[in-house]
C-alpha positions in Angstrom: -52.3 11.1 -0.2 -49.2 11.3 -2.4 -47.7 8.7 -4.5 -44.6 8.7 -2.3 -46.7 7.9 0.8 -48.5 4.9 -0.9 -45.2 3.3 -1.9 -43.9 3.6 1.7 -41.2 5.9 0.8 -41.0 9.6 1.9 -39.2 12.2 -0.1 -36.0 12.1 1.8 -35.6 8.4 1.5 -36.3 8.6 -2.3 -33.4 11.0 -2.9 -30.9 8.8 -1.1 -30.8 6.0 -3.6 -32.8 3.0 -5.0 -35.4 1.3 -2.8 -34.4 -1.6 -0.7 -34.1 -4.7 -2.6 -33.1 -3.0 -5.8 -29.5 -2.8 -6.5 -28.2 -0.2 -9.0 -26.2 -1.9 -11.6 -23.4 -0.1 -13.3 -22.0 -0.8 -16.7 -18.4 -2.1 -17.0 -15.7 -0.5 -18.9 -15.7 -2.8 -22.0 -14.9 -1.9 -25.6 -18.2 -1.0 -27.4 -20.0 0.1 -24.2 -18.5 3.6 -24.1 -15.5 2.5 -22.0 -11.8 2.2 -22.7 -9.8 -0.9 -23.7 -6.7 -1.8 -22.0 -4.4 -0.1 -24.6 -6.2 3.2 -24.3 -6.2 3.0 -20.5 -2.4 2.3 -20.5 -1.9 5.4 -22.9 -3.9 7.6 -20.6 -2.0 6.4 -17.5 1.4 6.8 -19.2 0.5 10.3 -20.2 -0.6 11.1 -16.6 2.7 9.9 -15.2 4.7 11.9 -17.9 2.8 15.1 -17.0 3.3 14.5 -13.2 7.1 14.0 -13.8 7.4 17.1 -15.8 5.7 19.2 -13.2 7.5 17.6 -10.2 11.2 17.1 -11.0 13.3 14.8 -8.9 15.6 16.4 -6.3 19.3 16.2 -6.8 20.0 14.9 -3.3 17.9 13.3 -0.6 18.1 12.8 3.1 18.9 9.3 4.6 15.3 9.0 5.6 14.2 9.7 2.1 16.7 7.3 0.6 15.5 4.6 3.0 12.0 5.1 1.9 13.0 5.0 -1.8 15.0 1.9 -1.4 12.5 0.1 0.8 15.0 -0.4 3.7 15.5 1.0 7.1 17.4 4.2 7.9 19.8 2.1 9.9 20.6 0.1 6.8 21.2 3.3 4.8 23.6 4.3 7.5 25.4 1.1 7.2 25.6 1.6 3.4 27.1 4.9 3.9 29.7 3.6 6.3 30.7 0.9 3.9 30.9 3.3 1.0 27.9 1.9 -1.1 26.3 5.3 -0.7 28.1 8.6 -0.4 27.1 11.8 1.4 27.7 15.3 0.1 28.9 18.1 2.3 25.6 18.8 3.9 24.9 15.0 4.6 22.6 14.3 1.7 22.9 11.3 -0.8 23.0 12.0 -4.5 20.1 10.6 -6.5 22.7 8.9 -8.9 23.8 6.7 -5.9 20.2 5.9 -5.1 19.6 4.9 -8.9 22.7 2.7 -8.8 21.5 0.9 -5.6 18.1 0.4 -7.1 19.8 -1.2 -10.1 21.8 -3.6 -8.1 18.5 -5.0 -6.5 
């Protein structure tokens, strides 16, 4: 009889994870334990955002649905803002990003 049979576990069960009752503990990301401190994590996140922005430039103009999503409002509200002149449409019915930025600054 193999050692696996005596312990009550077959080979498949052993490969899945630790036996019942035993919880695998993971080490936290603390300074001194091979992890990152908050400043290092912030620098990494900022670099990731910068790399993403460089490879995905912002469009010059967006649709009314996209503008509504960016501003966190409904499409009907965007239509009202266009009607009142807060946002302007170009010749093909899109809103310039400069108008979106101005609307975000007002909030």
